[in-house]
VOPAZA-453424 format. One record per residue (C-alpha): z, y, x. Coordinates in nm, 2 decimals, padded with zeros to 4 digits, always signed. Layout:
<rs>
@zz = Z, yy = Y, xx = X
...
</rs>
This chain:
<rs>
@zz = -01.23, yy = -01.13, xx = +01.70
@zz = -00.97, yy = -00.87, xx = +01.62
@zz = -01.06, yy = -00.53, xx = +01.49
@zz = -00.98, yy = -00.35, xx = +01.81
@zz = -01.23, yy = -00.58, xx = +01.99
@zz = -01.50, yy = -00.52, xx = +01.73
@zz = -01.47, yy = -00.14, xx = +01.73
@zz = -01.58, yy = -00.08, xx = +02.09
@zz = -01.88, yy = -00.30, xx = +02.17
@zz = -02.05, yy = -00.36, xx = +01.83
@zz = -02.23, yy = -00.13, xx = +01.59
@zz = -02.21, yy = -00.39, xx = +01.31
@zz = -01.96, yy = -00.31, xx = +01.03
@zz = -01.85, yy = -00.54, xx = +00.76
@zz = -01.83, yy = -00.47, xx = +00.39
@zz = -01.56, yy = -00.68, xx = +00.24
@zz = -01.56, yy = -00.81, xx = -00.12
@zz = -01.40, yy = -00.67, xx = -00.43
@zz = -01.29, yy = -00.87, xx = -00.74
@zz = -01.41, yy = -00.82, xx = -01.09
@zz = -01.18, yy = -00.56, xx = -01.27
@zz = -01.08, yy = -00.44, xx = -01.61
@zz = -00.97, yy = -00.07, xx = -01.60
@zz = -00.84, yy = +00.15, xx = -01.88
@zz = -00.59, yy = +00.18, xx = -02.16
@zz = -00.51, yy = -00.15, xx = -02.32
@zz = -00.68, yy = -00.36, xx = -02.06
@zz = -00.36, yy = -00.56, xx = -01.99
@zz = -00.39, yy = -00.70, xx = -02.35
@zz = -00.70, yy = -00.89, xx = -02.24
@zz = -00.51, yy = -01.11, xx = -01.99
@zz = -00.47, yy = -01.41, xx = -02.23
@zz = -00.84, yy = -01.45, xx = -02.31
@zz = -00.94, yy = -01.37, xx = -01.95
@zz = -00.70, yy = -01.64, xx = -01.81
@zz = -00.83, yy = -01.89, xx = -02.06
@zz = -01.18, yy = -01.81, xx = -01.96
@zz = -01.09, yy = -01.87, xx = -01.59
@zz = -00.95, yy = -02.21, xx = -01.68
@zz = -00.58, yy = -02.13, xx = -01.64
@zz = -00.35, yy = -02.41, xx = -01.78
@zz = -00.01, yy = -02.35, xx = -01.61
@zz = +00.04, yy = -02.02, xx = -01.43
@zz = +00.30, yy = -01.89, xx = -01.19
@zz = +00.38, yy = -01.53, xx = -01.27
@zz = +00.51, yy = -01.34, xx = -00.97
@zz = +00.69, yy = -01.01, xx = -01.03
@zz = +00.98, yy = -00.79, xx = -00.92
@zz = +01.13, yy = -00.83, xx = -01.26
@zz = +01.04, yy = -00.48, xx = -01.38
@zz = +01.39, yy = -00.42, xx = -01.52
@zz = +01.40, yy = -00.20, xx = -01.82
@zz = +01.06, yy = -00.29, xx = -01.94
@zz = +00.91, yy = -00.57, xx = -02.15
@zz = +00.59, yy = -00.58, xx = -01.96
@zz = +00.64, yy = -00.93, xx = -01.81
@zz = +00.75, yy = -01.07, xx = -02.14
@zz = +00.45, yy = -00.93, xx = -02.32
@zz = +00.20, yy = -01.07, xx = -02.07
@zz = +00.37, yy = -01.41, xx = -02.06
@zz = +00.37, yy = -01.43, xx = -02.44
@zz = +00.01, yy = -01.33, xx = -02.45
@zz = -00.08, yy = -01.62, xx = -02.22
@zz = +00.13, yy = -01.86, xx = -02.41
@zz = -00.04, yy = -01.76, xx = -02.74
@zz = -00.36, yy = -01.87, xx = -02.58
@zz = -00.22, yy = -02.21, xx = -02.48
@zz = -00.14, yy = -02.13, xx = -02.12
@zz = +00.21, yy = -02.24, xx = -01.99
@zz = +00.39, yy = -02.00, xx = -01.77
@zz = +00.66, yy = -02.02, xx = -01.50
@zz = +00.81, yy = -01.69, xx = -01.38
@zz = +00.92, yy = -01.60, xx = -01.03
@zz = +01.08, yy = -01.25, xx = -01.06
@zz = +01.25, yy = -01.21, xx = -00.73
@zz = +00.98, yy = -01.03, xx = -00.53
@zz = +01.14, yy = -00.76, xx = -00.32
@zz = +01.01, yy = -00.42, xx = -00.22
@zz = +00.83, yy = -00.47, xx = +00.12
@zz = +00.79, yy = -00.84, xx = +00.03
@zz = +00.95, yy = -01.09, xx = +00.26
@zz = +00.81, yy = -01.41, xx = +00.39
@zz = +01.07, yy = -01.61, xx = +00.19
@zz = +00.95, yy = -01.44, xx = -00.13
@zz = +00.60, yy = -01.60, xx = -00.08
@zz = +00.75, yy = -01.93, xx = +00.03
@zz = +01.00, yy = -01.95, xx = -00.26
@zz = +00.71, yy = -01.89, xx = -00.50
@zz = +00.50, yy = -02.16, xx = -00.33
@zz = +00.79, yy = -02.41, xx = -00.38
@zz = +00.81, yy = -02.32, xx = -00.75
@zz = +00.43, yy = -02.34, xx = -00.79
@zz = +00.42, yy = -02.69, xx = -00.64
@zz = +00.73, yy = -02.82, xx = -00.82
@zz = +00.58, yy = -02.72, xx = -01.16
@zz = +00.23, yy = -02.83, xx = -01.08
@zz = +00.08, yy = -02.49, xx = -01.15
@zz = -00.29, yy = -02.42, xx = -01.11
@zz = -00.31, yy = -02.04, xx = -01.10
@zz = -00.12, yy = -01.72, xx = -01.03
@zz = -00.06, yy = -01.39, xx = -01.21
@zz = +00.11, yy = -01.10, xx = -01.03
@zz = +00.26, yy = -00.81, xx = -01.22
@zz = +00.38, yy = -00.50, xx = -01.05
@zz = +00.28, yy = -00.29, xx = -00.75
@zz = +00.18, yy = -00.38, xx = -00.40
@zz = +00.49, yy = -00.59, xx = -00.34
@zz = +00.42, yy = -00.83, xx = -00.62
@zz = +00.05, yy = -00.85, xx = -00.54
@zz = +00.10, yy = -00.90, xx = -00.17
@zz = +00.36, yy = -01.16, xx = -00.20
@zz = +00.13, yy = -01.35, xx = -00.45
@zz = -00.17, yy = -01.33, xx = -00.22
@zz = +00.05, yy = -01.47, xx = +00.06
@zz = +00.17, yy = -01.75, xx = -00.16
@zz = -00.19, yy = -01.83, xx = -00.27
@zz = -00.30, yy = -01.86, xx = +00.09
@zz = -00.01, yy = -02.09, xx = +00.17
@zz = -00.07, yy = -02.31, xx = -00.14
@zz = -00.43, yy = -02.35, xx = -00.02
@zz = -00.30, yy = -02.48, xx = +00.31
@zz = -00.05, yy = -02.73, xx = +00.17
@zz = +00.25, yy = -02.50, xx = +00.19
@zz = +00.22, yy = -02.38, xx = +00.55
@zz = +00.43, yy = -02.08, xx = +00.62
@zz = +00.28, yy = -01.75, xx = +00.52
@zz = +00.36, yy = -01.60, xx = +00.86
@zz = +00.10, yy = -01.83, xx = +01.02
@zz = -00.18, yy = -01.63, xx = +00.86
@zz = -00.10, yy = -01.29, xx = +01.01
@zz = -00.41, yy = -01.12, xx = +01.15
@zz = -00.77, yy = -01.13, xx = +01.05
@zz = -00.92, yy = -01.42, xx = +00.84
@zz = -00.67, yy = -01.67, xx = +00.97
@zz = -00.69, yy = -01.89, xx = +00.67
@zz = -00.91, yy = -02.20, xx = +00.70
@zz = -00.96, yy = -02.29, xx = +00.33
@zz = -01.16, yy = -02.03, xx = +00.14
@zz = -01.07, yy = -02.18, xx = -00.20
@zz = -00.74, yy = -02.04, xx = -00.31
@zz = -00.60, yy = -02.08, xx = -00.67
@zz = -00.73, yy = -01.82, xx = -00.91
@zz = -00.52, yy = -01.50, xx = -00.94
@zz = -00.51, yy = -01.22, xx = -01.19
@zz = -00.33, yy = -00.91, xx = -01.06
@zz = -00.19, yy = -00.67, xx = -01.32
@zz = -00.09, yy = -00.33, xx = -01.17
@zz = +00.21, yy = -00.13, xx = -01.31
@zz = +00.19, yy = +00.15, xx = -01.05
@zz = -00.09, yy = +00.38, xx = -00.93
@zz = -00.06, yy = +00.33, xx = -00.56
@zz = -00.11, yy = +00.00, xx = -00.39
@zz = -00.48, yy = -00.10, xx = -00.43
@zz = -00.37, yy = -00.45, xx = -00.34
@zz = -00.53, yy = -00.58, xx = -00.66
@zz = -00.88, yy = -00.50, xx = -00.52
@zz = -00.84, yy = -00.52, xx = -00.14
@zz = -00.86, yy = -00.80, xx = +00.11
@zz = -00.52, yy = -00.71, xx = +00.27
@zz = -00.16, yy = -00.81, xx = +00.21
@zz = +00.15, yy = -00.70, xx = +00.39
@zz = +00.45, yy = -00.92, xx = +00.46
@zz = +00.78, yy = -00.87, xx = +00.64
@zz = +00.85, yy = -01.16, xx = +00.88
@zz = +01.23, yy = -01.23, xx = +00.87
@zz = +01.22, yy = -01.51, xx = +01.12
@zz = +01.19, yy = -01.27, xx = +01.42
@zz = +01.46, yy = -01.12, xx = +01.63
@zz = +01.70, yy = -00.96, xx = +01.38
@zz = +01.72, yy = -00.65, xx = +01.60
@zz = +01.34, yy = -00.62, xx = +01.62
@zz = +01.21, yy = -00.71, xx = +01.27
@zz = +00.84, yy = -00.74, xx = +01.22
@zz = +00.61, yy = -00.63, xx = +00.93
@zz = +00.25, yy = -00.73, xx = +00.95
@zz = -00.08, yy = -00.69, xx = +00.77
@zz = -00.29, yy = -01.00, xx = +00.70
@zz = -00.66, yy = -00.92, xx = +00.63
@zz = -00.83, yy = -01.22, xx = +00.46
@zz = -01.14, yy = -01.23, xx = +00.24
@zz = -00.99, yy = -01.55, xx = +00.09
@zz = -00.69, yy = -01.35, xx = -00.04
@zz = -00.90, yy = -01.13, xx = -00.27
@zz = -00.78, yy = -01.16, xx = -00.63
@zz = -01.00, yy = -01.32, xx = -00.90
@zz = -00.95, yy = -01.04, xx = -01.15
@zz = -00.78, yy = -00.70, xx = -01.12
@zz = -00.63, yy = -00.53, xx = -01.43
@zz = -00.54, yy = -00.16, xx = -01.41
@zz = -00.39, yy = -00.02, xx = -01.73
@zz = -00.25, yy = +00.33, xx = -01.71
@zz = -00.04, yy = +00.26, xx = -02.02
@zz = +00.17, yy = +00.03, xx = -01.80
@zz = +00.25, yy = +00.33, xx = -01.57
@zz = +00.44, yy = +00.52, xx = -01.83
@zz = +00.77, yy = +00.35, xx = -01.74
@zz = +00.73, yy = +00.43, xx = -01.37
@zz = +01.02, yy = +00.65, xx = -01.24
@zz = +00.94, yy = +01.01, xx = -01.13
@zz = +01.01, yy = +00.96, xx = -00.76
@zz = +00.83, yy = +00.62, xx = -00.75
@zz = +00.53, yy = +00.77, xx = -00.91
@zz = +00.52, yy = +01.05, xx = -00.65
@zz = +00.56, yy = +00.81, xx = -00.36
@zz = +00.29, yy = +00.57, xx = -00.49
@zz = +00.07, yy = +00.88, xx = -00.53
@zz = +00.10, yy = +00.95, xx = -00.16
@zz = +00.01, yy = +00.59, xx = -00.08
@zz = -00.31, yy = +00.67, xx = -00.26
@zz = -00.37, yy = +00.99, xx = -00.05
@zz = -00.31, yy = +00.79, xx = +00.27
@zz = -00.54, yy = +00.51, xx = +00.15
@zz = -00.81, yy = +00.77, xx = +00.08
@zz = -00.77, yy = +01.01, xx = +00.38
@zz = -00.75, yy = +00.74, xx = +00.65
@zz = -01.09, yy = +00.58, xx = +00.59
@zz = -01.24, yy = +00.92, xx = +00.55
@zz = -01.15, yy = +01.02, xx = +00.91
@zz = -01.14, yy = +00.66, xx = +01.06
@zz = -01.32, yy = +00.58, xx = +01.38
@zz = -01.50, yy = +00.31, xx = +01.19
@zz = -01.69, yy = +00.60, xx = +01.01
@zz = -01.81, yy = +00.35, xx = +00.75
@zz = -02.06, yy = +00.53, xx = +00.53
@zz = -02.02, yy = +00.32, xx = +00.21
@zz = -01.64, yy = +00.41, xx = +00.21
@zz = -01.67, yy = +00.79, xx = +00.24
@zz = -01.77, yy = +00.87, xx = -00.11
@zz = -01.49, yy = +00.68, xx = -00.27
@zz = -01.25, yy = +00.82, xx = -00.01
@zz = -01.32, yy = +01.19, xx = -00.08
@zz = -01.33, yy = +01.13, xx = -00.46
@zz = -00.99, yy = +00.96, xx = -00.45
@zz = -00.85, yy = +01.26, xx = -00.26
@zz = -00.99, yy = +01.49, xx = -00.52
@zz = -00.85, yy = +01.28, xx = -00.81
@zz = -00.51, yy = +01.27, xx = -00.65
@zz = -00.49, yy = +01.64, xx = -00.60
@zz = -00.60, yy = +01.70, xx = -00.96
@zz = -00.37, yy = +01.44, xx = -01.13
@zz = -00.06, yy = +01.35, xx = -00.92
@zz = +00.16, yy = +01.65, xx = -01.02
@zz = +00.09, yy = +01.58, xx = -01.39
@zz = +00.16, yy = +01.21, xx = -01.36
@zz = +00.49, yy = +01.28, xx = -01.18
@zz = +00.63, yy = +01.54, xx = -01.41
@zz = +00.48, yy = +01.44, xx = -01.74
@zz = +00.47, yy = +01.06, xx = -01.71
@zz = +00.35, yy = +01.01, xx = -02.07
@zz = +00.04, yy = +01.21, xx = -02.00
@zz = -00.25, yy = +00.97, xx = -02.03
@zz = -00.51, yy = +01.18, xx = -01.85
@zz = -00.28, yy = +01.22, xx = -01.55
@zz = -00.19, yy = +00.85, xx = -01.54
@zz = -00.56, yy = +00.75, xx = -01.59
@zz = -00.67, yy = +00.99, xx = -01.32
@zz = -00.43, yy = +00.83, xx = -01.07
@zz = -00.53, yy = +00.48, xx = -01.18
@zz = -00.89, yy = +00.56, xx = -01.08
@zz = -00.77, yy = +00.73, xx = -00.76
@zz = -00.57, yy = +00.44, xx = -00.64
@zz = -00.84, yy = +00.19, xx = -00.73
@zz = -01.13, yy = +00.36, xx = -00.55
@zz = -00.90, yy = +00.46, xx = -00.26
@zz = -00.84, yy = +00.09, xx = -00.20
@zz = -01.21, yy = +00.02, xx = -00.21
@zz = -01.25, yy = +00.29, xx = +00.05
@zz = -01.00, yy = +00.14, xx = +00.30
@zz = -01.11, yy = -00.21, xx = +00.22
@zz = -01.40, yy = -00.17, xx = +00.46
@zz = -01.34, yy = +00.18, xx = +00.60
@zz = -01.01, yy = +00.10, xx = +00.78
@zz = -00.67, yy = +00.27, xx = +00.80
@zz = -00.48, yy = +00.44, xx = +01.07
@zz = -00.13, yy = +00.53, xx = +01.19
@zz = +00.00, yy = +00.67, xx = +00.87
@zz = +00.01, yy = +00.31, xx = +00.76
@zz = +00.13, yy = +00.19, xx = +01.10
@zz = +00.42, yy = +00.42, xx = +01.09
@zz = +00.50, yy = +00.33, xx = +00.74
@zz = +00.50, yy = -00.04, xx = +00.82
@zz = +00.72, yy = +00.01, xx = +01.12
@zz = +00.98, yy = +00.22, xx = +00.93
@zz = +01.00, yy = -00.03, xx = +00.65
@zz = +01.03, yy = -00.32, xx = +00.89
@zz = +01.34, yy = -00.16, xx = +01.03
@zz = +01.48, yy = +00.01, xx = +00.72
@zz = +01.32, yy = -00.15, xx = +00.42
@zz = +01.23, yy = +00.19, xx = +00.28
@zz = +00.95, yy = +00.23, xx = +00.02
@zz = +00.60, yy = +00.21, xx = +00.16
@zz = +00.47, yy = +00.51, xx = -00.04
@zz = +00.77, yy = +00.72, xx = +00.07
@zz = +00.70, yy = +00.63, xx = +00.43
@zz = +00.33, yy = +00.72, xx = +00.39
@zz = +00.42, yy = +01.06, xx = +00.24
@zz = +00.65, yy = +01.15, xx = +00.52
@zz = +00.40, yy = +01.03, xx = +00.79
@zz = +00.09, yy = +01.18, xx = +00.64
@zz = +00.12, yy = +01.55, xx = +00.73
@zz = +00.22, yy = +01.46, xx = +01.09
@zz = -00.07, yy = +01.22, xx = +01.13
@zz = -00.32, yy = +01.46, xx = +00.98
@zz = -00.20, yy = +01.73, xx = +01.23
@zz = -00.23, yy = +01.47, xx = +01.51
@zz = -00.58, yy = +01.36, xx = +01.42
@zz = -00.73, yy = +01.70, xx = +01.32
@zz = -00.86, yy = +01.79, xx = +01.67
@zz = -01.11, yy = +01.50, xx = +01.66
@zz = -01.21, yy = +01.54, xx = +01.30
@zz = -01.20, yy = +01.91, xx = +01.20
@zz = -01.52, yy = +01.88, xx = +00.98
@zz = -01.38, yy = +01.59, xx = +00.78
@zz = -01.05, yy = +01.76, xx = +00.73
@zz = -01.23, yy = +02.07, xx = +00.62
@zz = -01.40, yy = +01.87, xx = +00.35
@zz = -01.06, yy = +01.72, xx = +00.25
@zz = -00.94, yy = +02.08, xx = +00.20
@zz = -01.22, yy = +02.13, xx = -00.05
@zz = -01.13, yy = +01.81, xx = -00.23
@zz = -00.77, yy = +01.93, xx = -00.26
@zz = -00.88, yy = +02.24, xx = -00.43
@zz = -00.88, yy = +02.49, xx = -00.14
@zz = -01.14, yy = +02.77, xx = -00.15
@zz = -01.28, yy = +02.73, xx = +00.20
@zz = -01.54, yy = +03.01, xx = +00.16
@zz = -01.56, yy = +03.21, xx = +00.48
@zz = -01.32, yy = +02.97, xx = +00.66
@zz = -01.41, yy = +02.80, xx = +00.99
@zz = -01.38, yy = +02.42, xx = +01.00
@zz = -01.05, yy = +02.46, xx = +01.20
@zz = -00.91, yy = +02.70, xx = +00.94
@zz = -01.02, yy = +02.48, xx = +00.65
@zz = -00.86, yy = +02.17, xx = +00.82
@zz = -00.54, yy = +02.36, xx = +00.86
@zz = -00.56, yy = +02.46, xx = +00.49
@zz = -00.59, yy = +02.09, xx = +00.41
@zz = -00.27, yy = +02.02, xx = +00.60
@zz = -00.09, yy = +02.30, xx = +00.42
@zz = -00.22, yy = +02.16, xx = +00.08
@zz = -00.07, yy = +01.82, xx = +00.16
@zz = +00.27, yy = +01.97, xx = +00.24
@zz = +00.25, yy = +02.18, xx = -00.08
@zz = +00.18, yy = +01.86, xx = -00.28
@zz = +00.46, yy = +01.67, xx = -00.11
@zz = +00.71, yy = +01.94, xx = -00.19
@zz = +00.57, yy = +01.99, xx = -00.55
@zz = +00.64, yy = +01.62, xx = -00.63
@zz = +00.99, yy = +01.62, xx = -00.47
@zz = +00.95, yy = +01.39, xx = -00.17
@zz = +01.19, yy = +01.40, xx = +00.12
@zz = +01.03, yy = +01.58, xx = +00.42
@zz = +01.15, yy = +01.36, xx = +00.71
@zz = +01.30, yy = +01.02, xx = +00.75
@zz = +01.65, yy = +01.13, xx = +00.84
@zz = +01.66, yy = +01.31, xx = +00.50
@zz = +01.62, yy = +00.97, xx = +00.33
@zz = +01.96, yy = +00.84, xx = +00.21
@zz = +02.09, yy = +00.56, xx = -00.01
@zz = +02.09, yy = +00.79, xx = -00.30
@zz = +01.76, yy = +00.98, xx = -00.24
@zz = +01.52, yy = +00.76, xx = -00.43
@zz = +01.54, yy = +00.49, xx = -00.71
@zz = +01.39, yy = +00.20, xx = -00.52
@zz = +01.61, yy = +00.25, xx = -00.22
@zz = +01.71, yy = -00.06, xx = -00.02
@zz = +01.88, yy = +00.09, xx = +00.29
@zz = +02.14, yy = -00.15, xx = +00.41
@zz = +02.04, yy = -00.42, xx = +00.17
@zz = +01.78, yy = -00.62, xx = +00.36
@zz = +01.80, yy = -00.98, xx = +00.47
@zz = +01.88, yy = -00.95, xx = +00.84
@zz = +02.17, yy = -00.82, xx = +01.04
@zz = +01.97, yy = -00.52, xx = +01.14
@zz = +01.94, yy = -00.40, xx = +00.78
@zz = +02.32, yy = -00.45, xx = +00.72
@zz = +02.40, yy = -00.24, xx = +01.03
@zz = +02.15, yy = +00.04, xx = +00.95
@zz = +02.25, yy = +00.21, xx = +00.62
@zz = +02.10, yy = +00.54, xx = +00.74
@zz = +01.80, yy = +00.62, xx = +00.95
@zz = +01.93, yy = +00.75, xx = +01.28
@zz = +01.63, yy = +00.92, xx = +01.44
@zz = +01.78, yy = +00.88, xx = +01.79
@zz = +01.57, yy = +00.80, xx = +02.10
@zz = +01.61, yy = +00.42, xx = +02.05
@zz = +01.50, yy = +00.45, xx = +01.69
@zz = +01.19, yy = +00.65, xx = +01.80
@zz = +01.10, yy = +00.41, xx = +02.07
@zz = +01.13, yy = +00.09, xx = +01.87
@zz = +00.93, yy = +00.24, xx = +01.58
@zz = +00.66, yy = +00.37, xx = +01.82
@zz = +00.63, yy = +00.02, xx = +01.98
@zz = +00.59, yy = -00.14, xx = +01.64
@zz = +00.32, yy = +00.12, xx = +01.55
@zz = +00.12, yy = +00.03, xx = +01.87
@zz = +00.11, yy = -00.34, xx = +01.77
@zz = +00.01, yy = -00.27, xx = +01.41
@zz = -00.33, yy = -00.39, xx = +01.28
@zz = -00.41, yy = -00.05, xx = +01.13
@zz = -00.37, yy = +00.14, xx = +01.45
@zz = -00.72, yy = +00.06, xx = +01.60
@zz = -00.89, yy = +00.24, xx = +01.31
@zz = -00.71, yy = +00.57, xx = +01.39
@zz = -00.96, yy = +00.84, xx = +01.49
@zz = -00.76, yy = +00.96, xx = +01.78
@zz = -00.66, yy = +00.73, xx = +02.06
@zz = -00.31, yy = +00.60, xx = +02.04
@zz = -00.08, yy = +00.53, xx = +02.33
@zz = +00.30, yy = +00.53, xx = +02.36
@zz = +00.28, yy = +00.88, xx = +02.51
@zz = +00.07, yy = +01.03, xx = +02.24
@zz = +00.22, yy = +00.85, xx = +01.94
@zz = +00.59, yy = +00.89, xx = +02.03
@zz = +00.60, yy = +01.27, xx = +01.95
@zz = +00.44, yy = +01.20, xx = +01.61
@zz = +00.70, yy = +00.94, xx = +01.53
@zz = +00.98, yy = +01.16, xx = +01.65
@zz = +00.86, yy = +01.44, xx = +01.43
@zz = +00.84, yy = +01.20, xx = +01.13
@zz = +01.21, yy = +01.12, xx = +01.19
@zz = +01.35, yy = +01.45, xx = +01.28
@zz = +01.09, yy = +01.74, xx = +01.26
@zz = +01.05, yy = +02.03, xx = +01.02
@zz = +00.72, yy = +02.03, xx = +00.83
@zz = +00.70, yy = +02.41, xx = +00.86
@zz = +00.66, yy = +02.36, xx = +01.24
@zz = +00.32, yy = +02.20, xx = +01.16
@zz = +00.20, yy = +02.52, xx = +00.99
@zz = +00.30, yy = +02.77, xx = +01.26
</rs>
C-alpha cells in the first residue's frame, strides 16, 4: 500500500531501520579497516568527483592499503539522474565488483542506493523501483556511505531520490523511492570533511536539515519516536548553521551541523516529510536547481501554510530556534518561528525566491545544463502561470505530499508555489 492509503484507515505506524554509523572527527580514516571487516574485495566508489579536494583519493588509497581494489565512478550529478545509477551498474558488473562506497552528499548516496537496488535485480532499470518497497530482493551489495556535507541524511535513511530522464522532456519527473533494502550498511559522518564545503553550499545544505527536522515534527503522521530527534535537530541547526557557513573551519559549528543532519534524517525516516520537499523535488525536476536551495526557499512559505493546523508545534519550534516565547500565545510564538526562519535564511545569504536564482547565484548551479531539451530551453526560472501550474501538479504527485499536516489540493497549493516563485518574504510577516 502507498503512504496516502495507510495514513487514513490505520493507526499502525512503521519504524524504519537505520544503519550502523561512525560519527566524529577522523571517522573517515576508519573506512579501510571497516571495509575489510565487511568483506569488501573490489569496490565501486561513486562520487561527484569533489573537484578541488583529495577526499576521494585518500579514501581510495586507504582501501587499497588494506588490500581492497577500487573502481571509481565520479560522474554523479546534482539531483542524480537515472543514467548515473545505470552507468554505475554497468561499471560494477564489468569489473566484477562486490561492494559500494559513496562519497559526497545526497546525490552520491542516492545514486549509489539506486545502483545497489538495480544490481540486486540483475541490472533492471532504477526507475522500476519508484515508490514504496518496490524491490523484490532484500539482499543488496554492502554499502559504506561517507558524507562530505551536512545536509542530506541519505547515509542513514531508507529513501533515495532520482530524476527520471526517460519521461516527456517538457514534463520531467523527479521521484522518491522508499525502500528498506536500500539502507546503507555503514554510515560515516566526519565533520573534518565538511571544511572544503563552499559557503553557499553549506548554507543550502543546512536548510535541507531544517526541512528534514521541521516536517516530521508537524507531520500528520505525528510519529512519537521521531519528535525528539526532530526538535533537537532544529535546535542544533539554529545554534550552529551561521558559524558553519561563515567560519567553515570552525569544528564545533561543523560538528553541530553533522549531528543535526544525522538525527534530522532519523526523524523523517519514520516521521515523514511534506510539501517543502515536494516543492523542492518539483523545481529541481524542471530546473536542476540544488535541493537544499529549493528547500530553503520553500520552507518559510510552507511553514506559513501549515501553521493554522499546528500552532502548538510551531510554537515549540520557535523555542528551539532561540526565541523567548514567554508571555506569547501559541499563535504569536508560531509567527515568531516563521520570522526566525526568514532571519536565518537571510543571515546565511540564500536567495529569497526562485526567480531570484540565476546562473551566477550559487556555486552548484546547473540551470540550462541538464540532460533534456527542457533544461536547455530554461536557463532562468520564469515564474509565469505555466511554470506555477506544472510545478504544482508535480507537487501533488510527490510521495512526500501525503505527510503534509494540511490537506493539499491544486487550489490550496498553487498559491504557495506561486509565492515561492514570485513572492516577497516580508509579505509572510505582515
